[in-house]
C-alpha positions as CSV (number, residue, x, y, z in Angstrom):
1,M,15.8,7.8,30.2
2,F,17.3,5.9,27.2
3,Y,14.9,3.5,25.4
4,N,15.5,0.3,23.5
5,A,14.7,0.2,19.8
6,P,11.1,-1.1,19.9
7,V,10.1,1.5,22.6
8,F,11.9,4.3,20.9
9,Q,10.3,3.5,17.5
10,H,6.9,3.4,19.1
11,L,7.5,6.8,20.8
12,L,8.6,8.2,17.4
13,S,5.4,7.0,15.8
14,L,3.3,8.5,18.5
15,E,5.2,11.8,18.2
16,R,4.7,11.8,14.4
17,K,1.0,11.2,14.8
18,R,0.8,14.0,17.4
19,S,2.6,16.3,15.0
20,E,0.3,15.4,12.2
21,R,-2.6,16.9,14.1
22,S,-0.8,19.8,15.9
23,K,1.4,20.7,13.0
24,R,4.2,21.4,15.5
25,Y,7.6,20.4,14.2
26,F,10.0,17.9,15.7
27,L,13.5,16.8,14.7
28,L,14.7,13.2,14.6
29,M,18.5,12.9,14.8
30,L,20.2,9.6,14.1
31,I,23.8,8.7,14.8
32,N,25.2,5.7,13.1
33,I,27.7,4.1,15.4
34,S,27.9,0.6,13.7
35,S,31.6,1.3,12.8
36,L,32.5,1.4,16.5
37,K,31.7,-2.3,17.0
38,S,35.4,-3.0,16.5
39,Q,36.2,-1.3,19.8
40,S,37.1,-3.7,22.6
41,D,35.1,-2.1,25.3
42,L,31.9,-1.6,23.3
43,K,29.7,-1.4,26.4
44,S,31.7,1.5,27.7
45,V,31.6,3.2,24.3
46,H,27.8,2.9,24.3
47,E,27.5,4.3,27.8
48,K,29.6,7.3,26.8
49,I,27.5,8.0,23.7
50,K,24.3,7.7,25.8
51,E,25.6,10.1,28.4
52,A,26.8,12.6,25.7
53,L,23.4,12.6,24.0
54,T,21.5,12.9,27.3
55,F,23.4,16.1,28.1
56,S,22.5,17.5,24.6
57,V,18.7,17.3,25.0
58,R,15.9,18.9,27.0
59,E,13.7,17.1,29.5
60,V,10.9,16.9,26.9
61,D,13.1,15.3,24.3
62,I,13.4,11.5,23.8
63,C,16.6,9.4,23.4
64,G,17.1,5.8,22.6
65,W,18.2,3.2,20.0
66,Y,16.6,3.6,16.6
67,D,18.4,0.4,15.5
68,Q,19.6,-1.6,18.5
69,D,23.4,-1.2,19.0
70,N,23.8,0.3,15.6
71,V,21.9,3.7,15.4
72,V,21.2,6.0,18.3
73,G,18.3,8.4,18.0
74,A,17.1,11.6,19.6
75,I,13.7,13.2,19.1
76,F,13.7,17.0,19.7
77,T,10.0,17.8,20.2
78,E,7.8,20.9,19.9
79,L,10.0,23.0,17.7
80,D,9.0,26.5,16.7
81,S,8.7,26.9,12.9
82,S,11.0,29.9,13.0
83,V,14.0,27.7,14.0
84,V,13.3,24.8,11.6
85,P,15.4,26.2,8.6
86,K,18.6,26.2,10.8
87,I,17.9,23.7,13.5
88,E,19.6,20.8,11.7
89,E,23.0,22.4,11.5
90,I,22.7,23.8,15.0
91,M,21.9,20.4,16.6
92,I,24.4,18.5,14.6
93,S,27.2,20.9,15.7
94,K,26.0,20.7,19.3
95,V,25.8,17.0,19.5
96,Y,29.0,16.4,17.5
97,E,30.9,18.8,19.9
98,R,29.4,17.0,22.9
99,L,30.4,13.5,21.6
100,C,34.0,14.6,21.0
101,R,34.2,15.5,24.7
102,Y,33.4,11.9,25.6
103,L,35.1,10.0,22.8
104,P,38.2,10.4,20.6
105,A,37.4,12.7,17.7
106,E,38.6,10.2,15.1
107,W,35.9,7.8,16.3
108,I,33.1,10.2,15.5
109,D,32.4,10.9,11.8
110,R,30.2,14.0,11.4
111,H,28.7,12.5,8.3
112,N,27.2,9.7,10.3
113,I,24.9,12.1,12.0
114,S,21.7,12.7,10.0
115,C,18.6,14.8,10.7
116,H,14.9,14.3,9.7
117,V,12.4,17.1,10.2
118,F,8.6,16.4,10.5
119,P,6.4,17.7,9.1
120,E,8.7,17.6,6.1
121,T,9.6,21.0,4.8
122,D,9.9,22.1,1.2
123,K,13.7,21.6,1.6
124,T,13.4,18.0,2.7
125,M,10.4,16.8,0.6
126,S,9.7,18.3,-2.8
127,I,6.4,16.4,-3.4
128,K,3.7,16.5,-0.7
129,Y,2.7,12.8,-1.1
130,Q,6.2,11.4,-0.8
131,F,7.6,10.1,2.5
132,D,10.7,10.1,4.5
133,Q,10.5,6.4,5.4
134,V,12.8,6.9,8.4
135,L,10.0,8.7,10.2
136,Y,7.5,5.8,9.7
137,P,9.0,2.8,11.5
138,D,5.5,1.6,12.4
139,H,4.8,1.1,8.7
140,T,8.2,-0.1,7.5
141,N,9.0,-2.6,10.3
142,N,6.2,-5.1,9.7
143,L,6.2,-8.3,11.7
144,M,7.1,-11.5,9.8
145,K,3.5,-12.8,10.3
146,E,2.1,-9.6,8.6
147,R,4.6,-9.9,5.8
148,I,3.5,-13.5,5.1
149,L,-0.2,-12.4,5.1
150,K,0.6,-9.5,2.7
151,A,2.4,-12.0,0.4
152,V,-0.8,-14.2,0.5
153,K,-2.9,-11.1,-0.3
154,S,-0.7,-10.3,-3.3
155,F,-0.9,-13.8,-4.6
156,L,-4.7,-13.8,-4.2
157,D,-4.9,-10.4,-6.0
158,F,-2.9,-11.8,-8.9
159,A,-4.8,-15.1,-9.1
160,I,-8.3,-13.7,-8.8
161,S,-7.7,-10.8,-11.2
162,A,-6.2,-13.1,-13.8
163,I,-9.2,-15.5,-13.5
164,A,-11.7,-12.6,-13.5
165,L,-10.1,-11.1,-16.7
166,I,-10.5,-14.4,-18.5
167,F,-14.1,-14.9,-17.5
168,L,-15.0,-11.2,-18.1
169,F,-13.5,-11.1,-21.5
170,P,-16.9,-11.2,-23.3
171,I,-18.2,-8.3,-21.2
172,F,-15.0,-6.4,-21.9
173,S,-15.5,-6.9,-25.6
174,L,-19.2,-5.8,-25.5
175,I,-18.3,-2.6,-23.6
176,A,-15.4,-1.9,-25.9
177,V,-17.7,-2.1,-29.0
178,A,-20.3,0.1,-27.3
179,I,-17.7,2.8,-26.5
180,K,-16.4,2.8,-30.0
181,V,-19.9,2.9,-31.6
182,T,-21.2,5.8,-29.4
183,S,-18.1,8.1,-29.4
184,R,-14.8,8.8,-30.9
185,G,-11.6,8.1,-28.9
186,P,-9.8,5.2,-27.2
187,I,-11.5,2.4,-25.3
188,F,-9.6,3.0,-22.1
189,F,-9.2,6.1,-20.0
190,R,-5.8,6.4,-18.5
191,Q,-5.2,8.6,-15.5
192,N,-2.2,9.2,-13.2
193,R,-2.9,8.1,-9.7
194,I,-0.9,7.9,-6.5
195,G,-0.3,4.4,-5.0
196,L,1.7,2.8,-2.2
197,N,4.2,5.1,-0.6
198,G,3.4,7.9,-2.9
199,K,4.4,6.0,-6.1
200,S,2.7,7.2,-9.2
201,F,1.0,4.7,-11.6
202,E,-1.3,4.8,-14.6
203,M,-4.8,3.6,-13.6
204,L,-7.2,2.2,-16.3
205,K,-10.9,2.7,-16.7
206,F,-13.3,2.2,-19.5
207,R,-13.7,5.7,-21.1
208,S,-17.0,7.2,-20.0
209,M,-16.3,10.8,-21.2
210,H,-15.7,12.4,-24.6
211,A,-12.0,12.2,-25.6
212,N,-9.6,15.0,-24.7
213,C,-11.8,16.6,-22.1
214,D,-10.4,19.3,-19.8
215,E,-9.9,18.1,-16.2
216,D,-10.1,21.6,-14.7
217,S,-13.8,21.3,-13.7
218,H,-13.1,18.1,-11.7
219,K,-9.9,19.5,-10.3
220,N,-11.7,22.6,-9.1
221,Y,-14.5,20.6,-7.6
222,I,-12.1,18.3,-5.7
223,T,-10.0,21.3,-4.4
224,K,-13.2,23.1,-3.3
225,Y,-14.6,19.9,-1.7
226,I,-11.5,19.1,0.4
227,R,-11.1,22.7,1.4
228,E,-14.6,23.3,2.5
229,Q,-15.3,19.8,3.8
230,K,-18.9,19.9,2.5
231,S,-21.1,16.8,2.8
232,A,-21.6,14.8,-0.3
233,A,-25.1,14.0,0.9
234,V,-26.0,17.6,-0.1
235,E,-24.5,17.4,-3.5
236,P,-24.0,13.7,-4.3
237,G,-20.8,12.4,-5.8
238,V,-17.6,13.2,-4.1
239,F,-15.2,12.3,-6.8
240,K,-17.5,12.1,-9.8
241,L,-19.4,15.2,-10.9
242,T,-23.1,14.8,-11.7
243,N,-24.8,16.5,-14.7
244,D,-21.4,16.6,-16.4
245,N,-21.8,17.2,-20.2
246,R,-18.5,15.6,-20.8
247,I,-20.0,12.1,-20.0
248,T,-21.1,10.1,-23.0
249,S,-24.4,8.3,-23.3
250,I,-22.9,4.8,-22.6
251,G,-20.6,6.5,-20.0
252,Q,-23.6,7.3,-17.8
253,F,-24.5,3.6,-17.7
254,L,-20.9,2.5,-17.1
255,R,-20.5,4.9,-14.2
256,K,-23.9,4.1,-12.6
257,S,-23.1,0.4,-12.7
258,S,-19.4,0.8,-11.9
259,L,-18.5,-1.2,-15.0
260,D,-16.1,1.5,-16.0
261,E,-13.8,0.3,-13.2
262,L,-13.4,-3.2,-14.5
263,P,-10.1,-2.5,-16.3
264,Q,-8.6,-1.8,-12.9
265,L,-8.3,-5.6,-12.7
266,I,-5.4,-5.1,-15.1
267,N,-3.8,-2.7,-12.6
268,V,-4.2,-5.4,-10.0
269,L,-2.6,-8.0,-12.2
270,M,0.3,-5.6,-12.8
271,G,0.8,-5.1,-9.1
272,D,-0.1,-1.4,-8.9
273,M,-3.4,-2.0,-7.1
274,S,-5.1,-4.6,-4.9
275,L,-8.7,-5.9,-5.1
276,V,-9.4,-4.3,-1.7
277,G,-7.7,-1.2,-0.3
278,P,-7.9,2.6,0.0
279,R,-9.2,4.6,-3.0
280,P,-6.3,5.6,-5.3
281,P,-6.1,9.4,-5.1
282,L,-5.3,11.9,-7.9
283,P,-2.0,13.9,-7.7
284,Y,-3.8,17.3,-7.4
285,E,-6.0,15.7,-4.6
286,C,-2.9,14.8,-2.7
287,E,-1.6,18.3,-3.0
288,M,-4.6,19.3,-0.8
289,Y,-4.0,16.7,1.8
290,D,-3.5,17.5,5.5
291,I,-0.5,15.8,7.0
292,W,-2.5,13.1,8.6
293,H,-4.4,12.3,5.4
294,R,-1.2,11.0,3.8
295,R,-1.1,7.9,6.0
296,R,-3.7,6.4,3.7
297,L,-1.0,6.1,1.1
298,L,1.1,3.9,3.4
299,S,1.1,0.2,4.3
300,C,-1.1,-1.1,1.5
301,K,-1.8,-0.7,-2.2
302,P,-4.9,1.2,-3.3
303,G,-7.9,-1.0,-4.1
304,I,-10.8,-1.4,-6.6
305,T,-13.1,-1.6,-3.6
306,G,-12.7,-0.8,0.1
307,L,-14.4,0.2,3.3
308,W,-15.3,3.7,1.9
309,Q,-17.0,2.2,-1.2
310,V,-19.1,-0.3,0.8
311,T,-19.9,1.9,3.8
312,G,-20.8,5.3,2.5
313,R,-19.7,5.3,-1.1
314,S,-19.8,8.9,-2.3
315,R,-22.2,10.0,0.5
316,T,-19.6,10.9,3.0
317,T,-17.2,13.7,3.9
318,F,-13.6,13.7,2.8
319,D,-12.3,13.3,6.3
320,E,-14.7,10.4,7.0
321,M,-13.5,8.7,3.8
322,V,-9.8,9.1,5.0
323,R,-10.7,7.8,8.4
324,L,-12.4,4.7,6.9
325,D,-9.2,4.1,4.8
326,L,-7.1,4.4,8.0
327,K,-9.5,2.1,9.8
328,Y,-9.0,-0.5,7.1
329,I,-5.2,-0.2,7.2
330,K,-5.2,-0.6,11.0
331,E,-7.6,-3.5,11.1
332,W,-6.6,-5.2,7.9
333,S,-6.9,-9.0,7.6
334,L,-7.6,-11.4,4.9
335,W,-11.0,-12.0,6.5
336,L,-11.8,-8.3,6.3
337,D,-10.9,-8.3,2.6
338,L,-13.2,-11.2,2.0
339,K,-16.1,-9.5,3.8
340,I,-15.6,-6.3,1.8
341,L,-15.5,-8.2,-1.5
342,L,-18.7,-10.1,-0.6
343,V,-20.7,-6.9,0.2
344,T,-19.3,-4.9,-2.8
345,P,-21.8,-6.2,-5.4
346,K,-24.7,-5.1,-3.1
347,A,-23.2,-1.6,-2.7
348,V,-22.8,-1.3,-6.5
349,L,-26.3,-2.6,-7.3
350,S,-27.9,-0.3,-4.7
351,G,-26.2,2.6,-6.4
352,K,-25.6,4.5,-3.2
353,G,-23.3,7.3,-4.1
354,A,-22.3,5.9,-7.5
355,H,-22.7,8.3,-10.4
């Protein structure tokens, strides 16, 4: 069976999601044949390539067009981890040799054959929260309608955040004075966060802790929390520690009221964040991610508020939080964003899970 591009990309996405859970490796091989379009009998050339590739795979493997009439793909499934370090060179040599039996050797450039292993190994992916975009066609090939809606979302983010910053300027000024009067240090707390597609950005908050505090206690808490999957209903506050002596007197109020997050409107204005989206994770949090957790970094920018914030706030497990973010990504619409924005004030005022 040789699939067309839409079906092959769909099967690739399914195989990746299956691998995210099973942690079994697969190899995606791509053969760029766009240079062969100059051949007179192109249909015959395509048939020979399909036949050569079909004889190079097992029954459980998948063949098809990754990019219709330009790039041929083969998914070698269920690979044992012991063969992963050498599988790329082995398969390239095998397929190249087979192609040369069907077509003139000068037509086939070995450099046009590429391999992509999933889950990504240390060799192929140095940072755990970066992505090999080739393996995510379901996220990179958005339909035109969705692109237009995302453009509208970006415009609304910019317009609403700009207007909000103007109207909230007096509150910003009062909070800035309160922070300066009650503790030494800068007005804003700047922290490295991970955004869309694993891109790092500097997130802003009003400073609620004493200056130059050590982050080890929070890092240790997050690491332990994700590892043990304990419920935050037992010890409230998933990502904000309670009874933390690093927090200033005004900081307690800012955190409880979520006013410390207002400067994130600047991040929205700059294009790093959205008004609504998944919570922006910390780098050391991402290092603890399971493979399937990483999908929350795809498709949309992190948000000031989101399903997690208005549904369970901090009173939920880490896996449940990720599932809520993935649910938001899957079901996203402008109407859903509006509903989340409308219920956010109630969630903040009720104080459920906010510390």
